[in-house]
N, C-alpha and C positions, 0 to 999 in steps of 0.2 A: 553405601551410596545409593541414591535413587538412580533410576535410569538416566534421567536428565543430567545429574552430576557426573555419572560414569561417562556418558557420551561426550559431554563438553570438556571433560578432563583429557580424554584421549584426543579429541579434535585439537586441543591446544598443545598436544605433544606430550602431555603428562602421563602419569601412571595411575590408573583407576584401580578399583578393587578387583575388577576382571575385565576381560576384553569385551567392549560393547558390540552389540549386534544391531545392524541397520538393514532394512529390507524394503523393496518395492513390492507390495503384495498385490500381483496382477492375476491372481487365480481365483476364479469362481468356484472351481472344484475344491480348493482348500477352504474357501469361505463356507461352502455347503457342508463339508465334512466336520468343521470345527464349530460352526455357529448354527447349522441346521437351516440356513436360508441363504439366498443371494440377493444382491441389489442390482437393479437395472442400471443405475448410474453409479459413479464413483462416490460413494457416500462417506462422509467424514466420520460420523459416529460409528459406523460399522468398521471402517478401517481402524479407528482407535481401539475398538473393542477386540478386533482380530489380533492386532499387534500385541496388546496386553495379554491376551489368552496364550499367545505363542511365547511370550517372554522376550520380545524384541525391544530394544532400547530407544531407537530412533524411528519416528514415523514420518514418511514422505507426505506432504500436504500441499498439493498444488493449488495455485490460485484458480478462481474461476475465470475462463479466458485463456487457459493453458490449451493451445491449439491441439486438436485431436481428442480431447476429452469432451464427451457430450454434455451439454447443459440441459437438454430435454431429451426424453426417450424417442428412439426411432426404430422402425421395423427393420428386420434384416434385409440387406440390400437396398434399403431406401436411400435415395440421393438427397442431400441436404446441404445448406450452407451454414457457417458459424458466423459470429458477429464480426470476424475479420474478413468475411467474404470468401473464405476458403471452402471449396466444395468436397464433400466426403461421400462415400457410399458405405453404409453401415456394414462392417465386416469383422468386427473384433470387439475386445473389451480389455482394458478401459480406454486404450488409445488407438484411434482409428486413423489409417493413412489417407492422406488427401488424394483426390483424383484431378483436381484442378486448382489454380491459384489466381488471385485477382489482378496481379500486375505483370503485364507482359512487355510493356514499353513505357517511355516517358509520358505519353498522353494518359495511360492508365494511372500512373503514379500521381500526376497532377490532378486527377479527378478522384483520388482515393482519400478516404478519411479513416484514420484509426478509430477503434471503439473508444467510448469514454472510459476513463479510469475509474471514476467514482460512481459506481452503480450500486443499487441495493444488494445484488447478487455477487459482487466481485469477490467477496471474502467468505462466501457461504460454507465452502468445504472447510476452510480454516476455522471458522467459528464453530462449526459442528465438532471438529476435532477437539478444540479447546473445551467444549462443554462435556465431551465424553472421555477426556484424558484424566481419568481418576487415578491412574497409576503413575503419574508424573513422568511420562515418556518425553523425550526430546522432540520438539515439533520443528521439522525441517520444511520450511516454506519453499515450494517448488515453482520456479519460473523458467522461461526459455531464454536462451542466449541469442546474440545477434546473427551468427552464422546460420543456425537452424531456422530462424524466423525468415531469413532472406533466401535460403536455398531450398526451403521445403514448404513454407506457408505463404508468405507474401509474394514471392517469386518461386518459380521451380529452379532446379539446379542448372538446367540448360540456359534459361534466361539470365540467371545470375552470371554464369561463366561468360556469356557474350557481353553482358552489360558492363562487367568489370573493365572491358576494353573499349566498348563503343561509347559508353556514357558513365564513366567512373564516378562523376559527381553525383549521379543519381543513387549509386550504391551508398555513398557517404550521407546523402540526405535521409535515406530510409534508415540507415543505422542510427543516425542522430534521433529520428523520430522514435524508433523502437527503444532506444536507450532512455529517453525521457519518460516514455510510457511505462516501462518496466520499473524504473526507479519510483515513479509516482505510485504504483500499486504497492511496492515494497514499503514505502513510507506509510501507506494506509494501514497495512498489516502490523507494522511495528508500533505505530500509534495505538492500535487496538490492544496491544500487549500480548505476550505469549509466544513470540517468535524467538526460538533458540538459535537458529542459523538459517541461512538461505542456501538453497541449492540451485545453481544455474545449470540447466540441462542444454548442452550445446555439442552435438557430436560432430567432430572435426576429422575423424579417421575411418577408414575401411579396415578390413582384415589385414591388409598388407602394407598400407601406406596412407598418408593424408589424402583427403579428398581434393584439395587444391594445394598449390606449392606453398612452402613456408614463407616465401617472399610475399605471395598474395595475402596470406593470413596477416602478415605483419603490416601490410599496406591498408587492408580494408577492415580487418576485424580486431586485431589485437588492441589498437587504441581505444575502441568502444568497449571492448571486454575489460580493459584496465580501468577505465572510468566507471564502469558499472560496479566492479569489485570495490573500488575506492569509495563510491557513493554508498554502498551497503555497509562498509566497515566504518564509515563516518557515522552511521546510525547506531553503531555499538554492537553489531552482531557478526559472527564469523561467517565465512563463505566456503561452501563446497562446490567444486565443479564436477558435474557428471559429463564425461566425455569418453564415448565408446571408441574403440579401434586402436590402431597402432599409431601413437602420437609422439613417438621419441623425438622427431625432428623439430617439434614445436614446444616440448614440455618445459624446457628451461624458460622460454618466454612466459608460459602460463604461471609458473611458480613465481617468477618475477612480478607478475601482476598482483601478488599478494593472497592468492587463494590459500585457505587453511587445510582443505582436504581435497583429494582427488578420488572420485568414484568413476568407474568400477574397477580400474586397473585390469583390463580385459585379458584374462589368461588366453582365450581363444585367438587373440590378436597379437600374441607374443609380448604382452606387457609383463615384464619380470618383476614380481612383487619385492624380492630381495634387493634387486637393483634400484628400484624406485625408493625404497626405504633407506638404503645406504647413501644414495646420491643426494637426497634431499632431507637427511636426518636433521631434526630441529626446525625445519622450515615447512614441512608438508606431512600431513597424516594420510597414508594410503587407506582406502576403504574398498574392501572387496576381494577379488581374485579367486573365488570359488567358481569353477566352470558350471554355468547354469544350462549349457547345451548338451554336455555329455555327463560330467560327473553327477550333477544334481538330478538329471534325468535317468540315472543308471537304475537298474533292477536290484543293485546290491548296495545297501546302505553303508557297508564297509568302505566303498570307494569314496563316499563322502567323508567319512571319519578320517581316512588317510590324508585326503586333501586339506581338511581342516588342520590337522596336526602339522602338515607341511607349512601352511600359512603362519601358524603359531611360531614355528621355528624360525621362519624367514623374516618375520616383521614384528612380532608382538613382545619379545622378551623384555625390552625396556620401555614399553608404553607407546603412545603415539601410533596405534593401529586400531581400526574399526573393522570387524569382519562382516562380509556380506557376499552374495553371489555377484558374478560379474555382469549382471544387468537387473534380474528380477526373478521373483517366483511366479512361474506360469503354470498353466494347466497340465503340462506334460511331466511336471515334477511330482513324484509321489510324496504324499504327506509324511510318510515314514522318513523320507530323506531330509525333509525340513526339520523334523523333530530330531534327527541324528545330528544335523549341523548344530542346533541349539544345545542339545544334551552334551555334545562333545566340548563345546565352549564352556558350559557350566562345570564340567568335570575337570578339564585341563587348562582352562583360560583364566584361572584366579591367580592374582598377583600375591607374592612373588612367584613367577612361573618356573617350574622345574622342567627343563628341557630334557631330562633324562627319561621322560615318559616314552620316548621312541626307542630306547635301548633295552 
């Protein structure tokens, strides 16, 4: 199987030739060590080259306009605004946290204009990945979901929390606008060709619980998320949701929306991989569960090997599982541990899987 075939087979719940590997490659250190250079911006051609060199099957490919990712270079600590009117201070790579947001009240919203969908640069990263994807990796188009856009970028969390009760209609209005914008960009990309699936990044949970109540999610965000998923699937591609944190209280709702995969099944937030796989068998492919804060950052690669083998035992025997860290590869992760994850899958993750490897 090609990487694309392997990835899509597992995402649909099937049994590929081996467990696919997906990763968000957010490490300049890894880039330097493997390729001999780094990029100032999140560069599609370099990301495709790095993923292929590692032997990763699915490559995360954000749209241009994915909030937090720079479109032009900035100096360290420089303060700047993006096309959404979100203010940042350059303090990381590739995703930078905001320091201010454009909408604080009804008057701000009425004066606000979303960026244009169809611009010459909107699909630059995606097109660059396509051009460099010589190894036939699965291209995972990355967009943001409604809760993240409202709680982190267009509004901040405090403003959203207040507005849900003082002006709930405004929350619905912004959600509607963001939904149409996001579907518009996805349509452009799918028309271009080469999108294998879409990942909606929308973090709803903290380490211990949801960030707002389940009822508020069901009132303000689930309806728009459901329509977003439906709109994507009408275009003929599957959907992954990236959702950090402990999200048990709303997970049934998300699966009912029709998502095909759930990333990253965050181990550090108590998301039990075996439980997710058993509860939604045949309906949902779990993606992830290797702890990137402790295990992947360990000084002992054997810690990585043990956790990879545990994930294989818990979720991979009958297909329908894609392995990944429970967020991304970052600069604190030794390259040796990244190689250990991949080498362990290549050795023990071939189908049919013999689970006696641990005995």
